[in-house]
Chimera marker file (.cmm) of the C-alpha trace (Angstrom):
<marker_set name="trace">
<marker id="1" x="-71.985" y="26.189" z="36.208" r="1" g="1" b="0" radius="0.5"/>
<marker id="2" x="-71.500" y="22.523" z="35.323" r="1" g="1" b="0" radius="0.5"/>
<marker id="3" x="-69.691" y="21.440" z="32.166" r="1" g="1" b="0" radius="0.5"/>
<marker id="4" x="-71.641" y="20.210" z="29.150" r="1" g="1" b="0" radius="0.5"/>
<marker id="5" x="-70.579" y="17.153" z="27.184" r="1" g="1" b="0" radius="0.5"/>
<marker id="6" x="-71.216" y="16.379" z="23.511" r="1" g="1" b="0" radius="0.5"/>
<marker id="7" x="-71.666" y="12.987" z="21.862" r="1" g="1" b="0" radius="0.5"/>
<marker id="8" x="-68.873" y="12.553" z="19.309" r="1" g="1" b="0" radius="0.5"/>
<marker id="9" x="-71.161" y="10.349" z="17.177" r="1" g="1" b="0" radius="0.5"/>
<marker id="10" x="-74.398" y="12.356" z="16.757" r="1" g="1" b="0" radius="0.5"/>
<marker id="11" x="-73.728" y="15.733" z="18.407" r="1" g="1" b="0" radius="0.5"/>
<marker id="12" x="-76.237" y="15.345" z="21.277" r="1" g="1" b="0" radius="0.5"/>
<marker id="13" x="-75.293" y="17.677" z="24.139" r="1" g="1" b="0" radius="0.5"/>
<marker id="14" x="-75.713" y="16.506" z="27.733" r="1" g="1" b="0" radius="0.5"/>
<marker id="15" x="-76.528" y="19.567" z="29.827" r="1" g="1" b="0" radius="0.5"/>
<marker id="16" x="-76.327" y="18.766" z="33.564" r="1" g="1" b="0" radius="0.5"/>
<marker id="17" x="-78.769" y="21.568" z="34.367" r="1" g="1" b="0" radius="0.5"/>
<marker id="18" x="-81.404" y="19.761" z="32.270" r="1" g="1" b="0" radius="0.5"/>
<marker id="19" x="-80.348" y="16.169" z="32.959" r="1" g="1" b="0" radius="0.5"/>
<marker id="20" x="-81.997" y="13.365" z="30.990" r="1" g="1" b="0" radius="0.5"/>
<marker id="21" x="-85.408" y="13.040" z="32.678" r="1" g="1" b="0" radius="0.5"/>
<marker id="22" x="-86.769" y="10.648" z="30.036" r="1" g="1" b="0" radius="0.5"/>
<marker id="23" x="-84.085" y="8.173" z="31.116" r="1" g="1" b="0" radius="0.5"/>
<marker id="24" x="-84.296" y="8.764" z="34.867" r="1" g="1" b="0" radius="0.5"/>
<marker id="25" x="-81.499" y="11.340" z="35.195" r="1" g="1" b="0" radius="0.5"/>
<marker id="26" x="-82.579" y="14.259" z="37.364" r="1" g="1" b="0" radius="0.5"/>
<marker id="27" x="-81.684" y="17.871" z="36.484" r="1" g="1" b="0" radius="0.5"/>
<marker id="28" x="-78.508" y="18.893" z="38.313" r="1" g="1" b="0" radius="0.5"/>
<marker id="29" x="-76.748" y="15.544" z="37.699" r="1" g="1" b="0" radius="0.5"/>
<marker id="30" x="-73.108" y="16.110" z="36.711" r="1" g="1" b="0" radius="0.5"/>
<marker id="31" x="-71.833" y="14.098" z="33.745" r="1" g="1" b="0" radius="0.5"/>
<marker id="32" x="-69.319" y="12.387" z="36.041" r="1" g="1" b="0" radius="0.5"/>
<marker id="33" x="-72.213" y="11.192" z="38.218" r="1" g="1" b="0" radius="0.5"/>
<marker id="34" x="-74.135" y="9.523" z="35.389" r="1" g="1" b="0" radius="0.5"/>
<marker id="35" x="-74.287" y="5.725" z="35.695" r="1" g="1" b="0" radius="0.5"/>
<marker id="36" x="-71.536" y="3.943" z="33.745" r="1" g="1" b="0" radius="0.5"/>
<marker id="37" x="-74.196" y="2.195" z="31.663" r="1" g="1" b="0" radius="0.5"/>
<marker id="38" x="-75.871" y="5.476" z="30.647" r="1" g="1" b="0" radius="0.5"/>
<marker id="39" x="-75.909" y="5.946" z="26.870" r="1" g="1" b="0" radius="0.5"/>
<marker id="40" x="-76.693" y="8.791" z="24.496" r="1" g="1" b="0" radius="0.5"/>
<marker id="41" x="-80.484" y="9.158" z="24.347" r="1" g="1" b="0" radius="0.5"/>
<marker id="42" x="-80.313" y="9.982" z="20.624" r="1" g="1" b="0" radius="0.5"/>
<marker id="43" x="-77.922" y="7.387" z="19.182" r="1" g="1" b="0" radius="0.5"/>
<marker id="44" x="-77.077" y="4.968" z="22.007" r="1" g="1" b="0" radius="0.5"/>
<marker id="45" x="-73.341" y="5.782" z="22.104" r="1" g="1" b="0" radius="0.5"/>
<marker id="46" x="-71.640" y="4.877" z="25.356" r="1" g="1" b="0" radius="0.5"/>
<marker id="47" x="-70.577" y="7.494" z="27.890" r="1" g="1" b="0" radius="0.5"/>
<marker id="48" x="-66.883" y="7.162" z="26.889" r="1" g="1" b="0" radius="0.5"/>
<marker id="49" x="-67.690" y="8.660" z="23.461" r="1" g="1" b="0" radius="0.5"/>
<marker id="50" x="-68.705" y="12.023" z="24.941" r="1" g="1" b="0" radius="0.5"/>
<marker id="51" x="-66.299" y="14.970" z="24.885" r="1" g="1" b="0" radius="0.5"/>
<marker id="52" x="-66.185" y="17.931" z="27.233" r="1" g="1" b="0" radius="0.5"/>
<marker id="53" x="-67.306" y="21.159" z="25.597" r="1" g="1" b="0" radius="0.5"/>
<link id1="1" id2="2" r="1" g="1" b="0" radius="0.2"/>
<link id1="2" id2="3" r="1" g="1" b="0" radius="0.2"/>
<link id1="3" id2="4" r="1" g="1" b="0" radius="0.2"/>
<link id1="4" id2="5" r="1" g="1" b="0" radius="0.2"/>
<link id1="5" id2="6" r="1" g="1" b="0" radius="0.2"/>
<link id1="6" id2="7" r="1" g="1" b="0" radius="0.2"/>
<link id1="7" id2="8" r="1" g="1" b="0" radius="0.2"/>
<link id1="8" id2="9" r="1" g="1" b="0" radius="0.2"/>
<link id1="9" id2="10" r="1" g="1" b="0" radius="0.2"/>
<link id1="10" id2="11" r="1" g="1" b="0" radius="0.2"/>
<link id1="11" id2="12" r="1" g="1" b="0" radius="0.2"/>
<link id1="12" id2="13" r="1" g="1" b="0" radius="0.2"/>
<link id1="13" id2="14" r="1" g="1" b="0" radius="0.2"/>
<link id1="14" id2="15" r="1" g="1" b="0" radius="0.2"/>
<link id1="15" id2="16" r="1" g="1" b="0" radius="0.2"/>
<link id1="16" id2="17" r="1" g="1" b="0" radius="0.2"/>
<link id1="17" id2="18" r="1" g="1" b="0" radius="0.2"/>
<link id1="18" id2="19" r="1" g="1" b="0" radius="0.2"/>
<link id1="19" id2="20" r="1" g="1" b="0" radius="0.2"/>
<link id1="20" id2="21" r="1" g="1" b="0" radius="0.2"/>
<link id1="21" id2="22" r="1" g="1" b="0" radius="0.2"/>
<link id1="22" id2="23" r="1" g="1" b="0" radius="0.2"/>
<link id1="23" id2="24" r="1" g="1" b="0" radius="0.2"/>
<link id1="24" id2="25" r="1" g="1" b="0" radius="0.2"/>
<link id1="25" id2="26" r="1" g="1" b="0" radius="0.2"/>
<link id1="26" id2="27" r="1" g="1" b="0" radius="0.2"/>
<link id1="27" id2="28" r="1" g="1" b="0" radius="0.2"/>
<link id1="28" id2="29" r="1" g="1" b="0" radius="0.2"/>
<link id1="29" id2="30" r="1" g="1" b="0" radius="0.2"/>
<link id1="30" id2="31" r="1" g="1" b="0" radius="0.2"/>
<link id1="31" id2="32" r="1" g="1" b="0" radius="0.2"/>
<link id1="32" id2="33" r="1" g="1" b="0" radius="0.2"/>
<link id1="33" id2="34" r="1" g="1" b="0" radius="0.2"/>
<link id1="34" id2="35" r="1" g="1" b="0" radius="0.2"/>
<link id1="35" id2="36" r="1" g="1" b="0" radius="0.2"/>
<link id1="36" id2="37" r="1" g="1" b="0" radius="0.2"/>
<link id1="37" id2="38" r="1" g="1" b="0" radius="0.2"/>
<link id1="38" id2="39" r="1" g="1" b="0" radius="0.2"/>
<link id1="39" id2="40" r="1" g="1" b="0" radius="0.2"/>
<link id1="40" id2="41" r="1" g="1" b="0" radius="0.2"/>
<link id1="41" id2="42" r="1" g="1" b="0" radius="0.2"/>
<link id1="42" id2="43" r="1" g="1" b="0" radius="0.2"/>
<link id1="43" id2="44" r="1" g="1" b="0" radius="0.2"/>
<link id1="44" id2="45" r="1" g="1" b="0" radius="0.2"/>
<link id1="45" id2="46" r="1" g="1" b="0" radius="0.2"/>
<link id1="46" id2="47" r="1" g="1" b="0" radius="0.2"/>
<link id1="47" id2="48" r="1" g="1" b="0" radius="0.2"/>
<link id1="48" id2="49" r="1" g="1" b="0" radius="0.2"/>
<link id1="49" id2="50" r="1" g="1" b="0" radius="0.2"/>
<link id1="50" id2="51" r="1" g="1" b="0" radius="0.2"/>
<link id1="51" id2="52" r="1" g="1" b="0" radius="0.2"/>
<link id1="52" id2="53" r="1" g="1" b="0" radius="0.2"/>
</marker_set>
């Protein structure tokens, strides 16, 4: 099972099993494999502001 990551600003949880299809991220994409310019779909926070759960 892949690790989930939570946005420290708004609490959005990135679940790799779901991905972020609305923003072109396929299900099964590990957090580490997200593009560096990917941002939180809810608040726009950068990837560096996410914390492992």
